[in-house]
C-alpha positions in Angstrom: 2.8 98.0 33.7 1.4 95.5 31.5 1.8 91.9 33.0 3.9 89.8 31.0 2.0 87.7 28.4 1.1 84.4 29.8 0.8 82.5 26.6 2.9 81.9 23.0 2.0 84.4 20.5 2.9 83.4 17.9 1.2 79.9 19.0 -1.9 81.6 18.9 -2.0 83.5 15.9 -1.8 80.0 14.2 -4.4 78.7 15.7 -6.5 81.7 14.7 -4.9 81.9 11.4 -6.3 77.9 10.9 -9.8 79.1 12.3 -10.4 81.7 10.1 -8.9 79.7 6.8 -12.0 77.0 7.9 -14.6 79.6 8.4 -13.3 83.2 6.8 -13.5 85.9 9.1 -17.0 86.8 9.4 -18.0 83.2 10.2 -15.6 83.2 13.1 -17.6 83.9 15.8 -14.9 86.3 19.0 -16.1 82.7 21.7 -14.8 80.7 18.7 -11.9 82.5 18.5 -11.0 82.4 21.9 -12.1 79.2 22.5 -9.6 78.1 19.6 -6.6 79.9 21.1 -7.6 79.4 24.4 -7.0 83.0 25.8 -9.7 85.5 27.6 -11.9 87.8 26.4 -8.9 90.2 29.1 -5.7 89.0 27.9 -7.5 89.1 23.9 -8.2 92.4 24.0 -4.6 93.2 25.9 -2.7 92.0 23.1 -4.4 92.4 20.0 -7.4 94.7 20.9 -9.7 93.7 18.0 -10.8 90.4 15.7 -9.9 92.6 12.9 -6.8 93.2 14.4 -5.8 89.7 15.2 -7.1 88.5 11.9 -4.1 91.4 10.2 -2.2 90.1 13.1 -2.5 86.4 11.5 -1.9 87.5 8.1 1.6 88.8 9.0 2.2 85.1 10.7 0.9 83.7 7.3 3.2 86.0 4.9 6.0 84.9 7.7 5.7 81.9 7.5 3.4 80.1 4.3 4.5 82.9 1.7 8.0 82.6 3.5 8.3 79.3 2.3 6.8 79.9 -1.1 9.0 82.5 -1.6 12.4 80.4 -0.5 11.2 77.5 -2.4 11.7 79.6 -5.4 14.6 80.7 -5.2 15.6 76.6 -4.9 16.8 74.5 -7.5 17.9 75.7 -10.8 15.6 79.0 -12.4 14.1 76.7 -14.7 12.7 74.4 -12.0 11.4 77.3 -10.0 9.3 78.6 -13.0 7.6 75.2 -13.6 7.2 75.2 -9.4 6.0 78.6 -9.8 3.1 78.1 -13.0 2.0 74.6 -10.5 1.2 76.5 -8.3 -0.8 79.3 -10.4 -2.5 76.4 -12.1 -3.5 75.3 -8.3 -5.1 79.1 -7.6 -7.2 78.6 -10.6 -9.0 75.9 -8.7 -10.9 78.5 -6.6 -13.2 78.6 -9.9 -14.5 76.0 -8.7 -16.3 74.8 -5.5 -14.4 73.2 -3.4 -13.9 73.1 0.8 -12.6 76.2 2.4 -9.3 73.8 3.9 -9.0 74.2 0.4 -8.5 77.6 -0.6 -5.3 79.6 0.1 -5.6 81.5 3.3 -6.5 85.2 1.7 -8.4 83.9 -1.0 -10.3 82.9 1.9 -10.9 86.2 4.0 -11.2 88.4 0.9 -14.3 85.9 0.2 -15.3 85.8 3.8 -14.7 90.0 4.5 -17.0 91.8 3.5 -17.7 94.4 6.0 -13.3 94.6 6.0 -13.0 94.4 2.2 -11.4 97.4 2.0 -9.0 97.3 4.6 -8.1 94.0 4.1 -7.0 95.4 0.5 -5.2 98.1 1.4 -3.0 96.2 3.8 -2.6 93.4 0.2 -1.6 96.3 -1.2 1.3 98.0 1.5 2.4 94.6 1.4 2.6 94.0 -2.5 0.5 90.9 -2.5 -2.3 93.0 -4.5 -1.7 95.1 -7.2 -4.1 97.6 -8.4 
């Protein structure tokens, strides 16, 4: 029988999300990840199985928190205000074309740029969640 987790799963995902966001997937070492989230290797592998699976769990967490907050924001106020806020965010994404520190890039863009080895699985994951259209 498996032992109960002795860590806050969502807190660990939030830490992983921040680390992946700052450095990208490939630049994030397993040791750096474990240090950031405070897990032992056995706890990490028991909970996530691999760095890639942790990334996917962090992406799900991102959707549940950041993207859901954006969706909720679109439902707030009048339709006109929602459209204006939406366009302001879209225009903000155009800043990705300019050089900027990783901390200012949206998380999904950061991951897709720094994840060449897993690009196809990440694209599939995004398509499943309707975040990427073909």
